[in-house]
C-alpha positions in Angstrom: 48.6 -44.5 12.2 48.5 -40.7 12.4 45.5 -38.4 12.7 45.9 -34.7 11.6 43.6 -31.9 12.4 43.7 -29.3 9.7 41.8 -26.0 9.7 40.2 -25.5 6.3 39.8 -22.1 4.8 39.1 -20.6 1.4 41.6 -21.5 -1.2 43.3 -24.4 0.8 42.8 -27.9 -0.4 43.3 -30.9 1.9 44.5 -34.1 0.3 45.7 -37.3 1.9 48.5 -39.6 0.9 48.9 -43.3 1.7 50.8 -42.6 4.9 47.9 -40.5 6.5 44.9 -42.2 7.9 41.9 -40.7 9.6 42.6 -37.1 8.5 40.0 -34.9 10.2 39.2 -31.6 8.5 37.6 -28.8 10.6 36.0 -26.2 8.3 36.0 -22.6 9.5 32.5 -21.3 10.0 31.3 -17.8 9.3 28.3 -16.1 10.9 25.9 -14.3 8.6 23.3 -12.0 10.3 20.2 -10.8 8.3 19.1 -7.2 9.2 15.7 -6.8 7.7 15.7 -3.0 8.2 12.1 -2.7 9.4 10.9 -5.8 7.6 10.1 -9.3 8.7 12.4 -12.2 7.8 12.1 -15.8 8.8 15.9 -16.4 8.9 17.9 -14.0 11.0 21.2 -15.9 11.3 23.0 -18.4 9.2 26.3 -20.3 9.5 28.3 -20.8 6.3 31.6 -22.6 5.7 34.3 -20.1 4.8 35.0 -20.0 1.1 31.6 -21.3 0.1 28.7 -19.6 -1.6 26.0 -17.8 0.4 23.3 -20.0 -1.0 19.6 -19.2 -1.3 18.7 -16.1 0.5 15.5 -15.4 2.5 13.0 -12.9 1.2 11.8 -10.4 3.8 8.4 -8.7 3.8 7.5 -5.1 4.7 4.2 -3.4 4.2 4.3 -0.6 1.7 7.7 -1.5 0.3 9.4 -3.6 -2.4 12.4 -5.6 -1.4 15.5 -4.6 -3.6 17.9 -7.1 -2.2 20.5 -7.8 0.5 23.6 -5.5 0.7 26.7 -5.4 2.8 26.0 -1.9 4.2 22.8 -0.2 5.6 22.9 2.3 2.7 24.7 1.8 -0.6 27.1 -1.1 -0.4 27.5 -4.2 -2.5 24.7 -6.6 -3.5 24.9 -9.9 -1.8 23.6 -12.8 -4.0 23.3 -16.5 -3.6 26.6 -16.9 -5.5 28.6 -14.5 -3.2 31.6 -16.3 -1.6 31.8 -15.9 2.1 35.2 -15.4 3.7 34.4 -13.5 6.9 31.5 -12.9 9.3 29.0 -10.6 7.7 25.9 -8.6 8.4 23.7 -8.2 5.4 21.1 -5.4 5.2 17.7 -5.4 3.4 17.3 -2.5 1.0 13.7 -1.3 0.2 11.9 0.9 -2.3 8.8 2.6 -1.0 5.7 1.6 -3.1 4.1 5.0 -3.1 5.5 8.2 -4.7 4.3 11.3 -3.0 4.6 15.0 -2.7 4.3 17.2 0.4 1.7 19.9 0.5 0.3 22.0 3.4 1.6 19.6 6.0 0.2 16.6 4.3 1.1 14.1 1.7 -0.4 13.5 -1.8 0.1 10.1 -3.3 1.4 10.8 -6.9 2.2 7.4 -8.1 2.5 3.7 -7.3 5.4 1.4 -8.3 4.1 -1.8 -6.8 2.5 -4.8 -8.5 0.2 -5.9 -5.7 -3.4 -6.5 -6.7 -4.7 -5.5 -3.2 -3.5 -2.1 -2.0 -3.9 -0.4 1.3 -3.0 3.2 1.0 -1.0 4.3 4.1 -2.6 6.9 6.4 0.8 8.5 6.8 4.2 8.7 5.1 7.3 9.8 7.0 5.1 11.5 9.7 2.9 13.3 7.2 -0.8 12.4 7.0 -1.9 11.2 3.5 -4.6 13.7 2.6 -5.0 13.3 -1.1 -4.7 10.8 -4.0 -3.2 12.8 -6.8 -4.0 13.2 -10.5 -3.5 9.8 -12.3 -1.7 8.4 -9.2 -2.8 4.8 -10.0 -3.8 5.4 -13.6 -3.0 2.3 -15.7 -2.4 -0.1 -12.8 -4.0 -2.9 -14.8 -3.4 -5.6 -12.1 -5.0 -3.6 -9.3 -8.2 -5.3 -8.1 -8.8 -3.8 -4.6 -8.0 -0.4 -3.0 -8.6 0.7 0.5 -8.3 4.4 1.2 -7.6 5.5 4.8 -9.8 8.0 6.6 -7.0 10.6 6.5 -7.7 11.2 2.8 -10.1 14.1 2.0 -9.6 14.4 -1.8 -9.3 12.0 -4.7 -8.1 14.0 -7.8 -8.8 13.7 -11.5 -8.1 10.3 -13.1 -6.7 8.9 -9.8 -7.7 5.4 -10.8 -8.3 5.9 -14.5 -8.0 2.8 -16.7 -7.5 0.3 -13.8 -9.5 -2.2 -15.7 -9.2 -5.1 -13.2 -10.3 -2.9 -10.2 -13.4 -4.4 -8.6 -13.5 -2.7 -5.2 -12.6 0.7 -3.9 -13.2 1.5 -0.2 -13.7 5.2 0.1 -14.1 6.6 3.7 -16.5 9.2 4.8 -13.6 11.6 5.2 -13.4 12.1 1.4 -15.2 15.3 0.5 -14.0 15.7 -3.1 -13.7 13.2 -6.0 -12.2 14.6 -9.2 -13.5 14.3 -12.7 -13.0 10.8 -14.3 -11.3 9.6 -11.1 -12.6 6.1 -11.9 -13.0 6.3 -15.7 -12.2 3.1 -17.5 -12.5 0.9 -14.3 -14.7 -1.6 -16.1 -14.6 -4.1 -13.3 -16.5 -1.8 -10.9 -20.2 -2.2 -10.7 -22.9 -0.3 -8.8 
């Protein structure tokens, strides 16, 4: 009786014939590291057999951002999916899109749009080191799924139509720092009362 130890790698099949008994196959393992790039992820490391698919991927969370996917480079790179075959050790990087569009003005930031789908939104008090001082014209207009908005005390102005036609909106927390609210800022917000 003979026992053979064979390293198994992608593309190599191990078969046994009648003369081999007790063949032991040792699969090569690959380390996968998850870099959440500022987010929070439950799984930070995974071991995958070489030549096999990545499998289901964890979904990280990061306040103020939408997760775009896992990539093989911190910027740019190739998308890594559950079907991706793994041949080598790999670090995968989370890529994010910022939920808020903004413009810079007088050392502050004006929120000019929102690309998220969250029903509850906390507007950030700063973006890339700039204090958020204004909610721009029609910044959230037509965000039909929006139900609750909290505005930080860095904001002093809410411009025209900022929340126009947000029909599901039931609560807006406006701080005392706001000194100006534009015309029809909340027009069509039929869920608001009082």
